[in-house]
N, C-alpha and C positions, 0 to 999 in steps of 0.2 A: 710650973703650972701648965704649960702647954703639952707635957708628957701625958696629962691626964685626959686630953681631949680625943674623942672618938669621931670619926668621920664615917658618914653613911649616906647613901642615896635613899630619899623617901619621895613617894608620890603622895603629895597632900590631898589629892582627890579620894584616896583610899584610907587615910589616916587622920581622924578627926582632931586628935591631940596635936599631931605635927602641923596640921593646917592652922590651928589657933595660934600655936606658938611661932610659926612663920610669919603669919599675918601681924601678930603684935610686934614682933621684932622689926618687920618693914616699917610699921606705923611709927615706931620710935626712931626710925632713920627718915621719917617724912617722905616715905614712898608707899605706893599703893600695891596690892597684889595684882599682878598681870594676870588677866583671865586666860592668856594663851599658854601659860607655862604651869604644869602640875608637878614636874619632876625637879627635886632640889637636891643639891649637895648640902649637907649640913654638918655643922660641928657641934658636937654635945659635950657637955661636962655634967657628970651625974644625972644623965638622961634629959638634961635641960638644953634646949637649942640656943646656942650663943652666937652662931653665924649661919648665913645661908647664901647660896648662889643658885639661881634657877638656870635651868638648860632647856632652851626651846629649839631643838634642832642645832642649827649653827649659831645661834644667838644666845650669849650669857646675859641674863636679865635678873633683876630683884636681888642685887647684892647688898647684904647687910650684915653688921657685926655689931654685937652689943658693946656699948661704949666702954664697959668696964674690962673689956677683952681685947681691945684694939691694940695691935702691935704688927710689926712687919712679919714676924714669924707666922703668926695666925693667918694674916691677909694672903701672904704667899702660898702657904700650905692649902688654904681652902680653895683658892683659885687654881692651884696645881691640881687638886682632886677634881674640880669642876673640868678643867680642860681635858683630863685624862679620861674622864667619863665621856665627854663629847667624842673625843678620838676613837674610843672603843666602840662607839655607836656609828662610826664612819664620818664624823664631821672633824675635818682637820683645819679648815679655813674658818676662823671664828670672828664674830663681830659682837660688839656691845654699844648700847646707847647709854650715855650718862649726862649728868650735869657737868658743865665746864670746870667746876671747882674740884672735880674728882679726877682730871686728867693725870696728875702726877701719881695718884695711888694706882690706877691702871696701868700706867707706863711702867711702874715697878713690877707688875704682873706680866709684861711682855706684850702689851698692847700699844698700838701707835695711832695717832689721830689722822683721820682723813679730811674731815670738814667740820667746822664749829659754828653754830649760830649763837652769837654772843648773848650770854646769860640765860640761854635755853637748853641747849643740847649739843654734844659732840658725839660724832660716830667714830668708832675706833675699830681696829682690826689687829690680829695677832701675827701680822706679817709686815714687816717695815717697808717692803717694796711690793706689796700685793696689788694695789691700784695701779701703780706704774707698769707692773709686769702685764696687767690686763690691757692698759692703754698701748702698751707697745704691740701687743698681739692685734689690737683693733686697728693700729696704724697700717698694718699690712693690707687692709681693705680700703685704704684711701683711693679716691678716684679724682681725675683731673676735672677742673672746672672752677669757676669763680663763685658760683652760686651752689652750694651743698646743703640740701635741706634734711630735715629730720622729723620723724614722727614717733611718739612713743604710744603704744596702745596696749590695751587688755585683750580686746576682741573676744567678748564672752557672750555670744560667738561672733564670728566675723560676718558682718552685714554688708548690704549695698551702700551703707553710709560709709563704713571703713574704706570700701573699694573706692568709693567716689573721692574721698579725702586723698588717698594715695594717688589716684589718677591725676587729681588737680595739682597736688603738690609736685609730682614728677614733672607735670608739664611746665611747671614754673622754674624748675632747677636743671642744672647740669646732671646732678646725681641726688638720689634720695635714699636715706638710710632709715629703715623702719625697724624699731625695737619693740618685741613682744615681750611684755612683763612675765618675768619667770617666777611664779608662784602658783601654788594649787589651792588658793582659797576661793576659787571661781567655781562656778558649776561645770565648766569644761576645763579639763585638764590642761596643763601648759603645753604638753606634746601635742594635743589635738588642736589647741588654739593657733600654735605656730604652724601646723600643717594646713590649717584652713586660710592662714594669712598667705602662706607661700603658694597654695593651689589658686587662691583667688587673685593673685597679682603676677603670675608667671608670665603674662602676656606684656607685661609693662618691662621695657628692656633696661631702663636706667634706675632700677631699684635693687637694693640689697636688703634682705630680711634678716635680721639678727635675732638670736636667741639671746635675750637680754641677760644680765650677769646680776649678782647680789648688789651691784653698785647702783642699779636702777631700783629704787625703792618702791615697794608696794604699799599703798595705804592701807591695804587689809592686814599687813603684818607689821606695821610701825608700831613700835611699843610707846606706851604713853603714861607708864606707871610712876616715872619720875617727875611728871608735870603736874603740880597740885592745882594750878591755874589752867583748867581745861579749855579756857578760851584761847590758850597759846598752843594747843595741840597742832591745829592744822598749819599755824605758822612755822612751827618747828619742823614738821613734816615736809611742807613745800620748801623751805629753805634748804634742808638737808638734800632733798632729791634734786632740786634744780641747780644747786651750787656744785653738787658732784657732776652734773651734766655739763654745766659751763666751765668748770675748771679743769676736768679731766676728759670726759668722753668727746666732748665737741672739738676740743684741740687735736685729739688723736686722728680724727676723721676730717679736720678742716672745715666742720659744720658751721655755718653761719646764719642758718635759718631753722625755725622750728614752727611747724604747722600743728594746728589743733581745730577740731570741730567745735562749733558753738555747742553750749549745754543748756537746754531749755527745761530740763526736769531735775537733774541731781544737784542740789545746793552745794554739796562739798566739791564737786567736779568743777561746777561753775566758779567757785571761790578760787579753786586751783588754777583755772584758766586765767582769772583775773589777776592772780599774783605772778603769773609767768613774765609779764613785761618788766616787773620789777626786779625779779631775781635774775632774768636772763639779759636784760638791757640796761639796767642801772650801773653806772660806773662806781657808785658808792659802795656797792656790796662785794665787788670783786675786781681784782687788777687784771683779770683775763678779758679777752675781747668779747664785746657784747654779741648776743645772738638776737637776731631779728624775730620777733614773735609775730605769727600770722594767724588770724582766726578766720576759719573758713565756714560759711553758713551752711548748716546741714540740710541734706536733701529730704524731700518729702515723697510720699507715695500716695498719691491722691491728696487728701488733707492731712495726712499722717506723718509726722516727723520720724524718720527712720532711726531706731536705736536699738542696742543690744538689750536693754532692760525690757523693751516692749516684746522684743522676739522671746525672751525667756517667759514673759507673762503668757503670751499666746501659746507657746508649747505647753505650758503648765495647764492651761485650759483646753488643750487638745484642738486649737484653731489652726490646723496645719496649712490649710489653703492661705490663710493670711500670712502665716510665717514665710511661705513659699514666695509671696510678692516681695518681702524685705530683705532676702539674703541671696547672694549669688547663687548660680547653679551648683558650683563646687560645694558650698556650704549646705546646700539643700540635699545633695547627693549623699553627704555624710549624715545629716539629720535623719533623713528618711529611712537610711539603713541601720540607725542606732537609737532610735526612739525609746526603746526598752532601757537602755543604759541610764536614762535620766529620770526614770521613774515618773514618766509624763502620762 
């Protein structure tokens, strides 16, 4: 039977019939269609899609197989084709998120669990030692001290608020590690954000600014297609991101503090901050050392709380003098020279 299967790459945004068939197949597997993926490796018999695997850069998503055709040969061949396609497009280190009940299936396809949130989600990668290799590399940047702090930020763009948070945290620690989230779903590219953070903190001597890795998860790219209960999305995202940090990244650098600014505007970020003390400090969720969570009050400019979202709004409306008040001179130098890039 499997000799009759044809494998092909389809872009469902350009093929209405393929879109319908993939969506129906996913629905039968109790999965939603992820809005961030349009390219699928599909298996067809008599022009009918019987299996699919979505490829979104380095993440395999939306894997589904018609119950009438499930079997090791089809499973493995589908995943082999999907992985080969990703490799051909320059992505060799691959990840996937799935339900914990599917761990054994994906283990058989060459993926290995990194961290699991019970009954919700597991993150897997196609390298048995991937995260350990990353942590080994990180450990070369360990610094001496009993109080090693950390901050994870998007810095979209880098503001006086970010600068103050780093200055304050550095003043409280022997050393501070700052991770800039590595994704390009923001207005400012990752390379730009990383440069702005480095330029805005170079006067602080006990700080290392890291280009973060795929192991620091971006909320913007966290897939949710496998979670039918949408109220669990943020719990799943927060758990994955914070447990990876607690179980792997923090031990590699001897981090025992994590600093964050208060969040007066964005409800998702506010909820994330509130969840930090649980995932980072509670002994019940991890057997790794607890990380002390420190929330720092945001600074204001006059009566205005400094935030990157406000800076973006002011840029969009052309209020450049107001922007200048909210960002360090290094950020303003970049903005004033590149306003046309952001279609402001």
